[in-house]
matplotlib code that plots the C-alpha trace (Angstrom):
import matplotlib.pyplot as plt

x = [-50.4, -50.1, -50.2, -47.7, -48.3, -51.6, -50.4, -50.5, -54.1, -55.6, -56.4, -60.1, -61.4, -58.4, -59.6, -57.3, -57.7, -60.1, -57.7, -54.7, -56.6, -57.7, -54.1, -52.9, -55.6, -55.0, -51.2, -51.7, -54.1, -51.7, -48.9, -50.8, -51.3, -47.6, -46.4, -48.5, -47.4, -43.7, -43.4, -45.5, -44.7, -44.7, -45.5, -42.9, -42.8, -40.4, -41.1, -38.3, -35.4, -34.6, -34.0, -37.4, -39.8, -43.5, -45.6, -49.3, -49.1, -48.0, -51.2, -53.4, -52.2, -52.4, -56.0, -57.0, -55.7, -57.1, -60.5, -61.0, -59.9, -62.1, -65.1, -64.4, -63.1, -64.5, -63.3, -59.7, -57.0, -54.3, -50.7, -49.7, -46.7, -48.3, -51.0, -48.1, -46.3, -49.4, -49.6, -51.5, -50.2, -48.4, -50.0, -49.9, -52.7, -54.2, -56.8, -56.3, -54.0, -52.8, -49.3, -49.0, -46.2, -47.9, -44.7, -41.5, -38.7, -40.3, -36.9, -36.5, -40.0, -39.3, -36.2, -37.8, -35.4, -37.2, -36.8, -40.3, -42.7, -46.1, -45.9, -48.9, -48.4, -51.1, -50.8, -53.2, -52.6, -49.3, -48.1, -47.4, -49.7, -48.9, -47.1, -47.5, -44.9, -45.4, -42.4, -44.3, -41.9, -40.9, -44.4, -43.1, -45.5, -43.8, -45.8, -45.4, -48.0, -47.2, -46.7, -47.4, -44.1, -43.0, -43.4, -42.5, -45.4, -45.5, -41.9, -41.2, -38.5, -35.5, -32.9, -29.1, -27.6, -24.3, -22.6, -19.3, -19.3, -16.3, -18.6, -21.6, -23.3, -24.9, -27.6, -28.5, -30.0, -28.8, -31.9, -33.2, -30.8, -27.9, -26.2, -22.4, -22.6, -25.1, -23.2, -20.0, -21.8, -23.4, -20.1, -18.3, -20.7, -20.1, -16.4, -16.3, -18.2, -15.9, -12.8, -14.3, -14.1, -17.7, -17.9, -19.8, -22.4, -25.3, -28.0, -31.0, -33.2, -36.1, -35.8, -38.7, -37.3, -33.8, -35.4, -37.2, -33.8, -32.6, -35.7, -35.0, -31.3, -29.9, -28.3, -27.1, -27.8, -29.5, -29.2, -30.6, -31.2, -34.0, -36.5, -40.1, -42.6, -44.3, -41.0, -40.5, -43.8, -44.6, -40.9, -40.4, -43.1, -41.6, -38.1, -39.1, -41.2, -38.3, -36.2, -34.4, -33.8, -35.1, -34.0, -33.0, -29.6, -28.8, -29.3, -32.6, -35.9, -37.3, -39.1, -41.2, -41.4, -37.7, -36.6, -33.7, -33.2, -30.7, -31.9, -30.0, -30.4, -28.7, -28.5, -24.7, -24.6, -27.2, -25.3, -22.0, -23.4, -25.3, -22.1, -20.2, -22.7, -22.7, -26.2, -27.8, -30.7, -33.9, -36.3, -39.3, -42.4, -44.7, -43.1, -43.7]
y = [8.1, 11.8, 13.3, 15.7, 19.3, 18.7, 21.1, 23.9, 25.0, 25.5, 29.1, 29.9, 29.3, 27.3, 26.1, 23.0, 21.6, 18.9, 17.9, 17.8, 15.6, 13.2, 12.9, 12.0, 9.3, 7.8, 7.7, 5.8, 3.4, 2.8, 2.3, -0.5, -2.3, -1.9, -3.1, -6.3, -6.8, -6.3, -9.8, -11.5, -13.0, -10.3, -10.2, -7.9, -6.2, -3.7, -0.3, 1.7, -0.6, -3.6, -1.3, 0.4, -2.0, -2.1, -4.5, -5.2, -3.3, -0.1, -0.4, -1.3, 1.6, 4.1, 3.0, 3.2, 6.8, 8.1, 6.5, 7.8, 11.3, 11.3, 10.5, 13.5, 15.9, 15.0, 18.2, 17.7, 16.5, 13.8, 13.0, 9.6, 7.4, 4.2, 6.1, 8.0, 4.8, 3.6, 6.6, 9.2, 12.8, 14.6, 18.1, 20.6, 23.1, 25.8, 23.3, 21.6, 18.7, 15.6, 14.3, 10.8, 8.2, 5.1, 3.3, 5.3, 2.8, -0.1, -1.8, -1.6, -3.0, -5.9, -6.8, -6.1, -3.3, -1.0, 2.5, 2.5, 5.4, 6.8, 10.3, 12.6, 16.2, 18.8, 21.9, 24.7, 27.3, 25.4, 26.2, 23.4, 23.7, 20.7, 17.4, 14.2, 11.4, 8.2, 6.0, 2.8, 0.6, 3.2, 4.7, 8.2, 10.7, 13.7, 16.7, 20.3, 22.9, 26.2, 28.8, 26.4, 24.6, 21.0, 18.1, 14.5, 13.1, 15.9, 17.1, 20.3, 19.8, 22.1, 21.7, 21.8, 25.2, 23.8, 25.9, 24.0, 21.0, 19.6, 19.2, 17.8, 14.6, 14.5, 12.2, 11.1, 8.3, 6.6, 6.9, 4.2, 4.6, 2.2, 2.6, 3.2, 6.9, 7.7, 5.7, 7.6, 11.0, 9.7, 8.4, 11.6, 13.8, 11.7, 11.8, 15.6, 16.0, 13.5, 15.3, 18.5, 16.7, 16.0, 13.8, 11.2, 10.5, 8.1, 6.3, 4.8, 3.8, 6.2, 9.8, 11.0, 9.6, 11.0, 14.4, 13.9, 13.2, 16.5, 18.3, 16.8, 18.0, 14.4, 15.3, 18.5, 18.3, 16.1, 16.0, 13.8, 13.5, 11.2, 11.7, 12.6, 15.1, 12.5, 11.8, 15.5, 17.4, 16.4, 16.6, 20.0, 21.5, 19.7, 20.9, 24.5, 24.6, 23.2, 26.2, 24.6, 25.3, 23.2, 24.3, 23.2, 21.7, 24.8, 27.0, 28.3, 28.0, 24.5, 23.2, 20.3, 18.6, 18.8, 15.5, 17.0, 18.8, 20.1, 20.6, 21.7, 23.4, 26.5, 28.3, 28.4, 24.6, 24.1, 26.5, 24.8, 21.4, 22.7, 24.2, 20.9, 18.7, 17.6, 17.3, 13.9, 14.3, 12.5, 14.6, 16.1, 14.6, 16.8, 15.6, 11.9]
z = [-12.7, -12.2, -15.7, -17.3, -16.3, -14.5, -11.9, -14.5, -14.6, -18.0, -18.9, -19.1, -22.6, -23.6, -27.1, -27.2, -23.7, -24.8, -27.6, -25.2, -22.7, -25.6, -26.7, -23.2, -22.7, -26.2, -25.6, -22.4, -24.1, -26.9, -24.4, -22.8, -26.2, -27.0, -23.6, -24.0, -27.6, -26.8, -25.4, -28.1, -31.5, -34.2, -37.9, -39.4, -42.8, -44.4, -46.0, -47.6, -46.6, -44.5, -41.6, -42.0, -40.2, -39.5, -37.5, -37.1, -33.8, -35.6, -37.7, -34.8, -32.6, -35.4, -36.3, -32.7, -32.2, -35.5, -35.2, -31.6, -32.5, -35.6, -33.4, -31.1, -33.8, -37.2, -38.9, -38.0, -40.3, -39.8, -40.8, -39.6, -40.3, -41.6, -43.6, -45.2, -46.0, -47.7, -49.9, -47.9, -48.6, -45.8, -46.0, -43.1, -43.7, -41.5, -40.2, -36.8, -37.7, -35.6, -36.4, -35.2, -34.8, -33.4, -32.4, -32.6, -32.3, -34.2, -34.7, -30.9, -30.5, -32.7, -30.7, -27.3, -26.7, -24.3, -26.0, -27.6, -27.6, -28.9, -30.2, -30.8, -32.0, -32.8, -35.0, -35.9, -38.6, -39.2, -35.7, -33.2, -30.2, -28.1, -28.1, -26.0, -26.0, -23.9, -23.1, -23.0, -20.9, -18.3, -18.2, -18.6, -20.1, -21.7, -22.7, -23.9, -24.6, -26.3, -23.6, -20.8, -20.2, -20.6, -18.2, -17.6, -15.5, -12.8, -13.1, -15.1, -17.8, -18.3, -21.0, -20.4, -20.8, -22.1, -24.9, -25.1, -27.4, -25.5, -22.5, -24.4, -24.9, -28.4, -29.6, -33.2, -35.2, -38.4, -40.5, -42.9, -45.8, -45.5, -49.0, -48.9, -49.8, -47.1, -44.5, -45.4, -44.8, -41.6, -40.2, -41.4, -39.4, -36.3, -36.8, -37.0, -33.8, -32.0, -33.4, -31.9, -28.6, -27.8, -24.7, -26.7, -29.4, -28.6, -30.5, -28.7, -31.7, -30.9, -32.1, -30.0, -26.8, -27.7, -28.1, -24.7, -23.1, -24.6, -23.1, -19.7, -19.7, -19.9, -23.2, -24.7, -28.4, -31.1, -34.9, -37.6, -41.3, -42.4, -39.6, -40.4, -39.3, -37.1, -35.3, -34.7, -34.1, -30.5, -29.4, -30.9, -28.6, -25.6, -26.3, -26.9, -23.8, -21.8, -23.0, -26.0, -29.6, -32.6, -36.1, -39.6, -40.1, -42.3, -39.3, -40.7, -38.8, -38.5, -41.5, -40.2, -43.6, -44.5, -42.8, -40.9, -37.6, -35.1, -31.5, -28.4, -25.1, -26.4, -29.7, -29.5, -29.3, -32.1, -34.4, -33.8, -34.7, -37.7, -39.1, -38.6, -40.6, -44.2, -45.5, -46.2, -48.6, -47.7, -49.7, -48.0, -46.4, -48.4, -51.7, -51.1]

ax = plt.figure().add_subplot(projection="3d")
ax.plot(x, y, z, "-o")
ax.set_aspect("equal")
plt.show()
């Protein structure tokens, strides 16, 4: 496979080149494990709700990624989905920090629905440096590096430049809360966008892959309440490097720990959607 962005030569003295290459290789290794496991019988547990699933493969892949990175970079810190679910604190410090979702789209994975991805983000001094997302079933490797562009395999990514919601395809996800009050807010947000004549609203069950579709120009906007920093870190770099906007649903700059996001190809589109949304409160990752 020709890797994402390999045609963009690394600047001399690039301090994070080794980290980036390690992320690419581990995403590919994890993808092989997930592809094999997709067709096998799975042991399934729930976390925060019956819609918030975890399997032994989630744990296996996360343990593989973290153990291999710790061997190479023993001073680095980690934020990872299953570790957080087990009580590890989500704290983004100035230290080099890996932000990992071993299987994004676990419900898809359980049902053998093919939108399943591995997501590895990397931040230094609380600034995102690169992101790697591997679509396991389609063998598409998405990557973005700060100041270096975004790629899917060898193809450079470019967001849509659409500013008119009436010509837009908008992506979202439900989030794990399914109580009546949350569902009313979720459906109300979707209804407002449809009343504003959006071409359509889609859900594919993987926030990271939805955000990659935005980065590739296949969709025009994305919003969600209830996604976590590990869903968002890698994709944020990819979208920004593809020319897009990632921000808080209030219209303020993105807060990676706030469990909410609006992303779009243009600031006009992002602001229009942000102003249309009613907030669904999921708390913060760093308060868990």
